[in-house]
C-alpha positions in Angstrom: 21.0 -77.8 -2.3 24.2 -76.5 -0.8 27.7 -77.8 -1.7 29.2 -76.8 1.3 31.6 -79.2 2.9 29.8 -81.4 5.8 33.4 -80.8 8.1 32.6 -76.8 7.9 32.7 -75.2 11.3 29.7 -72.9 11.2 26.5 -73.0 12.5 25.3 -75.1 9.9 27.3 -78.0 10.7 24.7 -80.7 11.8 26.8 -83.9 12.2 24.4 -86.6 13.6 21.1 -87.1 14.3 19.7 -83.8 16.3 16.7 -84.0 18.9 14.7 -80.6 19.0 13.5 -79.9 22.5 13.4 -77.3 25.3 14.8 -78.0 28.2 17.4 -76.4 31.0 21.4 -76.5 31.0 23.4 -75.1 33.4 26.8 -74.5 32.9 30.1 -73.8 34.8 33.3 -72.3 33.8 36.3 -71.0 35.5 36.4 -68.7 38.2 33.0 -69.4 39.5 31.4 -68.3 36.0 28.1 -70.0 35.8 25.0 -69.5 34.2 21.5 -71.1 32.8 20.3 -71.8 29.3 17.6 -73.2 27.5 18.5 -76.0 25.0 16.8 -75.9 21.4 18.3 -79.0 19.9 20.9 -82.0 21.2 22.8 -84.5 19.3 25.5 -86.9 20.7 28.0 -84.3 19.9 26.9 -81.2 21.0 23.8 -78.9 21.4 22.5 -75.5 20.3 20.8 -73.4 23.3 19.9 -69.8 24.3 21.1 -67.7 27.0 21.0 -64.1 28.4 24.6 -64.9 29.5 27.6 -63.3 27.9 29.8 -66.1 26.4 32.5 -66.2 24.1 33.6 -68.4 21.4 36.4 -70.9 22.8 35.2 -70.9 26.4 35.3 -74.4 28.0 32.3 -75.2 30.2 31.0 -78.1 32.4 27.3 -78.9 31.5 24.5 -80.3 33.4 21.3 -81.0 30.6 18.1 -81.5 32.4 16.8 -83.9 29.8 13.1 -85.4 29.7 14.2 -88.9 30.0 15.1 -89.0 33.7 15.0 -86.6 37.0 18.6 -86.4 37.2 20.7 -84.2 34.8 23.0 -85.5 31.9 26.6 -84.3 33.0 29.1 -83.3 30.3 32.6 -82.8 31.6 33.7 -80.5 29.1 32.3 -78.4 26.3 33.5 -75.8 24.0 31.4 -72.9 22.8 31.7 -73.1 18.8 29.6 -70.3 17.7 27.5 -67.4 19.1 24.7 -65.7 17.1 22.5 -63.3 19.2 21.3 -65.2 22.3 22.1 -68.5 20.8 25.1 -70.7 20.9 26.4 -73.8 19.8 28.4 -76.1 22.1 30.5 -79.2 21.1 30.7 -82.0 23.8 34.7 -82.4 24.0 34.7 -84.6 27.1 31.6 -86.9 28.1 31.6 -90.0 29.7 30.5 -93.2 27.6 27.5 -94.1 29.7 26.2 -90.2 29.5 26.8 -90.4 25.5 24.7 -93.6 25.5 22.0 -92.0 27.5 21.9 -89.3 24.9 21.9 -91.8 21.9 19.2 -93.7 23.6 16.9 -90.6 23.8 17.6 -89.2 20.4 16.8 -92.6 19.0 13.8 -93.3 21.1 12.1 -89.8 20.4 12.9 -89.9 16.8 12.0 -86.4 16.4 15.4 -85.5 14.4 16.0 -84.5 10.8 
């Protein structure tokens, strides 16, 4: 068992319950930058995804997550790319409306496939 602090900023920082799933994610940035990724896991605070697009740590993006609970996407007003490792990257949800965060929380609790 590691003695690393829970507040570390590397990709092992797994605050909160995470739901492992595979679904589509569309992201939108500055200057008409947009792309698609596959979500690998999600929590109420962020997600881990995989993309062929070139991203940079610190980029801010708007997101549409196509989760299995509803046909319409969950919107995140702002997310920051926190880490990149190969084609995988981590996003922190920095601006998300309360109703959207509650939808995410309910999905995670209902599915109960978290660690």
